[in-house]
PALO-801117 format. One record per residue (C-alpha): residue in three letters; x, y, z. Coordinates in steps of 0.001 Angstrom, whole numbers, padded with zeros to 6 digits, always signed. Example, Ala and Ser with C-alpha at 12.3 -4.5 7.8 and 13.67 -1.06 7.14 Angstrom:
Ala+012300-004500+007800Ser+013670-001060+007140
***
This chain:
Met-027655-036522-016007Leu-026546-037960-019350Asp-023919-035394-020352Arg-020947-037216-018846Gln-021690-040479-020656Val-022558-038801-023960Leu-019451-036599-023897Ala-017230-039620-023249Trp-018848-041537-026122Leu-018466-038631-028555Ala-014965-037630-027432Pro-012924-039564-030062Ala-014908-038172-033010Val-014936-034667-031534Gln-011166-034782-031040Arg-010602-035792-034669Leu-012828-032997-035966Ala-011221-030482-033616Gly-007760-031499-034784Ala-008789-030969-038401Leu-010096-027489-037587Val-006915-026551-035710Arg-004790-027659-038653Arg-006805-025306-040854Gly-006298-022404-038477Val-009872-022209-037184Ser-010075-020697-033687Ala-012283-021879-030856Asp-014059-018510-030710Ala-014877-018749-034431Val-016434-022188-033869Thr-018444-020836-030910Leu-019799-017886-032892Ala-020586-019969-035969Gly-022369-022591-033873Ala-024453-019960-032103Ala-025427-018338-035392Val-026477-021672-036887Gly-028378-022740-033770Leu-030246-019454-033477Ser-031081-019646-037170Gly-032632-023025-036431Ser-034833-021442-033776Gly-035806-018802-036308Leu-036913-021507-038736Val-039061-023060-036006Ala-040737-019700-035417Leu-041432-019470-039165Gly-043114-022878-039193His-040262-025131-040338Pro-039440-027214-037240Leu-037663-030071-039043Ala-035331-027737-040934Gly-034851-025847-037685Leu-033956-029071-035890Leu-031242-029796-038467Leu-029640-026396-037920Met-029944-026723-034160Ala-028170-030081-034309Leu-025344-028556-036343Gly-025117-025691-033870Arg-024830-028130-030966Leu-022103-030018-032820Ala-020142-026777-033016Asp-020786-026235-029318Gly-019089-029542-028603Leu-016198-028735-030915Asp-015236-025300-029593Gly-013997-026593-026261Ala-011974-029339-027932Val-010410-026790-030297Ala-009590-024544-027327Arg-007884-027372-025445Leu-005728-028098-028502Thr-004686-024437-028750Ala-005007-021998-025848Pro-008164-022008-023659Thr-009187-018515-022534Ser-011595-017109-019961Arg-013110-015001-022741Gly-013853-018120-024752Ala-015441-019907-021799Phe-017616-016857-021130Leu-018673-016599-024762Asp-019504-020291-024879Ile-021774-020361-021826Ala-023470-017025-022571Leu-024397-018076-026119Asp-025488-021511-024888Phe-028076-019970-022584Leu-029216-017600-025319Phe-029786-020568-027624Tyr-031685-022547-024991Ala-033996-019580-024378Ser-034582-019072-028098Val-036296-022436-028600Pro-039309-021949-026273Leu-039573-018408-027621Ala-039669-019763-031175Phe-042558-022085-030350Ala-044409-019239-028644Val-044043-017162-031804Leu-045111-020110-033952Asp-048437-020547-032128Pro-048995-017962-029369Ala-052488-019136-028451Ser-051419-022726-027797Asn-047778-022358-026780Ala-047168-019018-025069Leu-048059-020049-021502Ala-046086-023296-021623Ala-043132-021463-023184Ala-043225-018864-020379Val-043212-021615-017735Leu-040286-023354-019418Leu-038345-020098-019729Ala-038906-019442-016020Ala-037580-022933-015292Phe-034547-022236-017480Ile-033862-019091-015443Gly-033861-021244-012319Thr-031530-023889-013714Gly-029251-021295-015297Ser-028992-019022-012258Ser-028348-021903-009856Phe-025747-023330-012258Leu-023866-020063-012755Gly-024222-018892-009169Phe-022664-022096-007898Ala-019881-021900-010494Ile-018924-018361-009420Leu-018731-019190-005719Ala-017053-022549-006329Glu-014330-020688-008223Arg-013833-018339-005254Gln-013414-021320-002932Gly-011129-023235-005280Leu-013543-026118-005817Asn-013087-028324-008903Ser-015487-030672-010670Ala-014148-034216-010809Ala-016991-035217-013158Tyr-016233-032506-015766Pro-012543-031567-015372Gln-012354-030325-018982Lys-014819-027489-018384Gly-013611-023922-017949Phe-015663-023543-014728Tyr-017324-025750-012115Tyr-019939-027687-014096Leu-022674-028624-011625Gly-024767-031392-013149Gly-028410-032214-012598Leu-031389-034141-013889Thr-031793-031808-016888Glu-028403-031166-018456Gly-027603-030302-022055Thr-028315-033776-023451Glu-031776-033998-021904Thr-032582-030475-023067Leu-031606-031278-026635Leu-033658-034491-026579Cys-036644-032449-025438Phe-036074-029871-028201Thr-035865-032717-030714Ala-039212-034097-029566Met-040740-030617-029804Cys-039559-030223-033391Leu-040742-033696-034388Trp-044159-033243-032752Pro-044851-029477-032621Ala-048458-029986-031537Ala-047190-031641-028349Phe-045111-028593-027370Pro-047276-027523-024394Ala-047154-030959-022770Leu-043440-031404-023493Ala-042584-027915-022230Leu-044535-028262-018994Gly-043169-031755-018383Phe-039600-030622-018942Ala-040170-027563-016748Ala-041172-029925-013944Leu-037938-031879-014408Cys-036031-028587-014376Gly-037681-027879-011040Leu-036091-031038-009652Thr-032726-029940-011017Ile-033115-026546-009343Gly-033840-028285-006059Thr-030782-030548-006262Arg-028538-027612-007202Leu-029806-025505-004320Leu-029101-028426-002012Ala-025612-028826-003486Gly-024902-025141-002963Trp-026152-025332+000611Thr-024032-028368+001461Leu-020868-027845-000607Leu-020232-024111-000332Asp-018566-022585+002704Ala-021057-021120+005167Ala-018533-018597+006526Pro-019249-014886+005851Asn-017933-013702+002509Lys-017071-009992+002605Asp-017229-009791-001214Ser-020927-010697-001199Leu-021977-008351+001627Pro-023913-005167+000719
***
């Protein structure tokens, strides 16, 4: 819900940083891989009982996630890069609830499992729509810079990161935050299913038949 506004606000600074990286010969794929490594290290620190240090690394990892696309657009965007970006994004998002489950299994495991199930719903509806939208030649007017159809929702990247921040600042509140955010993800799943039902062609698709 907030991604479009946040991305527009950050765009000038991101473009300057991306330009500096391009001038130094840094590739978009290198930024993607470095950001994923840093972000996942942050989740590891959370699991080890250092949520504030983990939050710092996660924030740096998300900064890199914003930079890789800008670097790609200044050089040569590739399908491989777009795939790598989204696959590692989802891996990072899943790692945070897992980290809190490892940190305190007795208190956090159930809420983490519910949130992970919600993430599967938001991720599968997001990617499933993107695949079929590509087949039908649909484009996203809201996110034209993305390498695929970016179907928004109530819980986009910005909201997810705000939730992760709250979890790291108040680890004892993880169960309540996770269950609350899972409920919001449920609303996103519903709106995405509705979008798929209304926007995608209802004609038979021979490629999807068994």
